[in-house]
C-alpha positions as CSV (number, residue, x, y, z in Angstrom):
1,X,-130.1,73.2,72.1
2,X,-133.1,74.8,70.3
3,X,-136.3,72.9,70.6
4,X,-136.7,72.2,66.9
5,X,-133.1,70.9,66.7
6,X,-133.6,68.7,69.7
7,X,-136.8,67.2,68.4
8,X,-135.2,66.4,65.0
9,X,-132.2,64.9,66.7
10,X,-134.3,62.8,69.2
11,X,-136.4,61.3,66.4
12,X,-133.3,60.4,64.4
13,X,-131.4,59.0,67.4
14,X,-134.4,57.0,68.7
15,X,-135.7,55.5,65.4
16,X,-132.9,55.1,63.0
17,X,-131.4,51.7,63.0
18,X,-128.1,51.9,61.2
19,X,-128.9,48.9,59.0
20,X,-128.9,49.0,55.3
21,X,-132.4,47.9,54.6
22,X,-133.4,47.2,51.0
23,X,-135.6,49.8,49.2
24,X,-139.3,49.2,48.6
25,X,-140.5,47.6,45.4
26,X,-140.7,50.0,42.5
27,X,-141.0,50.0,38.8
28,X,-137.2,49.6,38.5
29,X,-137.2,46.2,40.3
30,X,-138.9,44.0,42.9
31,X,-137.8,44.1,46.5
32,X,-135.7,41.0,47.2
33,X,-137.6,38.4,49.3
34,X,-136.5,37.1,52.6
35,X,-135.2,33.9,51.1
36,X,-132.7,35.7,48.8
37,X,-131.5,37.8,51.8
38,X,-131.2,34.6,53.9
39,X,-129.3,33.0,51.0
40,X,-127.0,35.9,50.8
41,X,-126.2,35.9,54.5
42,X,-125.5,32.1,54.6
43,X,-123.7,31.9,51.3
44,X,-120.3,31.3,52.9
45,X,-121.7,28.5,55.0
46,X,-123.5,27.0,52.0
47,X,-120.3,27.0,50.0
48,X,-118.1,25.6,52.8
49,X,-120.4,22.8,54.0
50,X,-121.8,22.1,50.6
51,X,-118.5,21.9,48.7
52,X,-117.6,18.4,49.9
53,X,-121.0,17.0,48.9
54,X,-121.9,19.0,45.8
55,X,-120.0,19.9,42.7
56,X,-119.1,23.6,42.1
57,X,-121.7,23.6,39.3
58,X,-124.5,23.1,41.8
59,X,-123.3,25.9,44.1
60,X,-122.7,28.1,41.0
61,X,-126.4,27.7,40.2
62,X,-127.3,28.8,43.7
63,X,-125.1,31.9,43.3
64,X,-126.8,32.7,40.0
65,X,-130.2,32.4,41.8
66,X,-128.9,34.7,44.5
67,X,-127.7,37.3,42.0
68,X,-130.8,37.1,39.8
69,X,-133.1,37.1,42.8
70,X,-132.1,40.7,43.7
71,X,-129.0,42.8,43.7
72,X,-129.0,42.9,47.5
73,X,-126.0,42.0,49.6
74,X,-125.9,40.3,53.0
75,X,-125.9,43.9,54.4
76,X,-129.2,44.7,52.7
77,X,-127.9,47.5,50.3
78,X,-128.7,47.2,46.6
79,X,-125.5,47.3,44.6
80,X,-125.0,48.5,41.1
81,X,-125.8,46.4,37.9
82,X,-122.1,45.9,37.3
83,X,-121.9,44.0,40.6
84,X,-124.8,41.8,39.6
85,X,-123.1,41.2,36.2
86,X,-119.9,40.3,38.1
87,X,-121.7,37.8,40.3
88,X,-123.3,36.2,37.2
89,X,-119.9,36.0,35.5
90,X,-118.4,34.3,38.6
91,X,-121.3,31.8,38.6
92,X,-121.0,31.1,34.8
93,X,-117.2,30.6,35.0
94,X,-117.4,28.4,38.1
95,X,-120.1,26.3,36.3
96,X,-118.1,25.9,33.1
97,X,-114.7,25.4,34.7
98,X,-116.0,23.5,37.8
99,X,-113.8,25.8,39.9
100,X,-114.9,26.5,43.5
101,X,-112.2,29.2,43.9
102,X,-114.3,31.5,41.7
103,X,-117.2,31.0,44.0
104,X,-115.1,32.1,47.0
105,X,-114.5,35.5,45.3
106,X,-118.2,36.5,45.6
107,X,-117.7,38.2,49.0
108,X,-114.9,40.3,47.5
109,X,-117.2,41.4,44.7
110,X,-120.0,42.3,47.3
111,X,-117.6,44.4,49.3
112,X,-116.4,46.1,46.1
113,X,-120.0,46.8,45.1
114,X,-120.9,48.3,48.5
115,X,-117.8,50.4,48.5
116,X,-118.7,51.8,45.1
117,X,-122.2,52.7,46.3
118,X,-121.0,54.4,49.5
119,X,-118.2,56.3,47.8
120,X,-120.5,57.5,45.1
121,X,-122.9,58.8,47.8
122,X,-119.9,60.7,49.3
123,X,-119.2,62.4,46.0
124,X,-122.9,63.0,45.2
125,X,-124.7,63.7,48.5
126,X,-126.8,62.9,50.3
127,X,-124.7,60.0,51.7
128,X,-126.1,56.5,52.2
129,X,-126.3,57.0,56.0
130,X,-128.0,60.3,55.6
131,X,-130.6,58.8,53.2
132,X,-131.4,56.1,55.7
133,X,-131.6,58.6,58.5
134,X,-134.0,60.8,56.5
135,X,-136.4,57.8,56.0
136,X,-137.4,58.3,59.6
137,X,-136.5,61.9,60.2
138,X,-136.7,64.0,57.0
139,X,-135.6,67.2,58.6
140,X,-132.2,66.3,59.9
141,X,-130.2,69.1,61.7
142,X,-127.0,70.1,60.1
143,X,-124.7,68.4,62.7
144,X,-126.6,65.1,62.1
145,X,-125.9,65.5,58.3
146,X,-122.2,66.0,59.1
147,X,-122.3,63.0,61.4
148,X,-123.9,60.7,58.8
149,X,-121.2,61.6,56.4
150,X,-118.6,60.5,58.8
151,X,-120.6,57.2,59.3
152,X,-120.5,56.7,55.6
153,X,-116.8,57.3,55.5
154,X,-116.3,54.7,58.3
155,X,-118.2,52.1,56.3
156,X,-116.1,52.9,53.2
157,X,-112.9,52.1,55.2
158,X,-114.6,48.9,56.5
159,X,-115.5,47.7,53.0
160,X,-111.9,48.3,51.8
161,X,-110.4,46.3,54.7
162,X,-113.1,43.6,54.6
163,X,-112.7,43.2,50.9
164,X,-109.0,42.8,51.1
165,X,-109.1,40.2,53.8
166,X,-111.9,38.4,51.9
167,X,-109.6,38.3,48.8
168,X,-106.6,37.1,50.9
169,X,-108.7,34.3,52.4
170,X,-110.1,33.3,49.0
171,X,-106.7,33.1,47.2
172,X,-104.2,32.0,49.9
173,X,-106.1,30.4,52.8
174,X,-107.7,27.0,53.4
175,X,-111.4,26.8,52.9
176,X,-111.9,26.6,56.7
177,X,-110.2,30.0,57.2
178,X,-112.2,31.5,54.3
179,X,-115.5,30.3,55.9
180,X,-114.6,31.4,59.4
181,X,-113.7,34.9,58.3
182,X,-116.4,35.5,55.6
183,X,-119.2,33.5,57.3
184,X,-118.5,34.5,60.9
185,X,-115.9,37.1,61.7
186,X,-117.1,39.5,59.0
187,X,-120.6,39.6,60.4
188,X,-119.2,40.0,63.9
189,X,-117.2,43.0,62.6
190,X,-120.4,44.5,61.0
191,X,-122.2,44.1,64.3
192,X,-119.3,45.7,66.2
193,X,-119.3,48.7,63.8
194,X,-123.1,49.1,64.2
195,X,-122.6,49.0,68.0
196,X,-119.6,51.3,68.0
197,X,-121.6,53.8,65.8
198,X,-124.4,53.7,68.4
199,X,-122.0,54.5,71.2
200,X,-120.5,57.3,69.3
201,X,-123.9,58.7,68.4
202,X,-124.8,58.8,72.1
203,X,-121.6,60.8,72.7
204,X,-122.4,63.2,69.9
205,X,-125.9,63.6,71.4
206,X,-124.4,64.4,74.8
207,X,-122.0,67.0,73.4
208,X,-124.9,68.6,71.5
209,X,-126.9,68.9,74.7
210,X,-124.1,70.6,76.6
């Protein structure tokens, strides 16, 4: 492997954490604070454990706070304005109708928003994974660009499957099943995908060296 190519790859492989961190504050909006990110991650637990003690209206206000606090999902990616509008619509309807089912649909909306962002980046490169990689290593070698595109495609497949299961658990499963999947299993799957990507990345590196 040429020296320049190897240096670029090493920097990318060593420093890039395949996490979808929120962008820095800008004139287009403030960076979501840690409380909002924390609230986003533990939203399923809040809904499941809070539902027996609080009315859907109270949790709907929490959802509205989550959405207004920043368009950042539990995965850290900023979704589009339509996703924020959808989240507010769910919160308003749940508040007016006092319907907890609508609150259970929020993970479906988040997966749909993330899918839209990732698919859009596939159609209009650079992809999400490539943009994250270039934050630490601006001069990515071509094979790394190809690899990041495949990583983005893998996440698209994940969001489709995860969103469909989230929808099924919201509409046709007991609350306990909804919480176990959306509040536990989904995050385990995200971690497994991160870990699997890291292993594949090491394999790609090994092949590139040979």
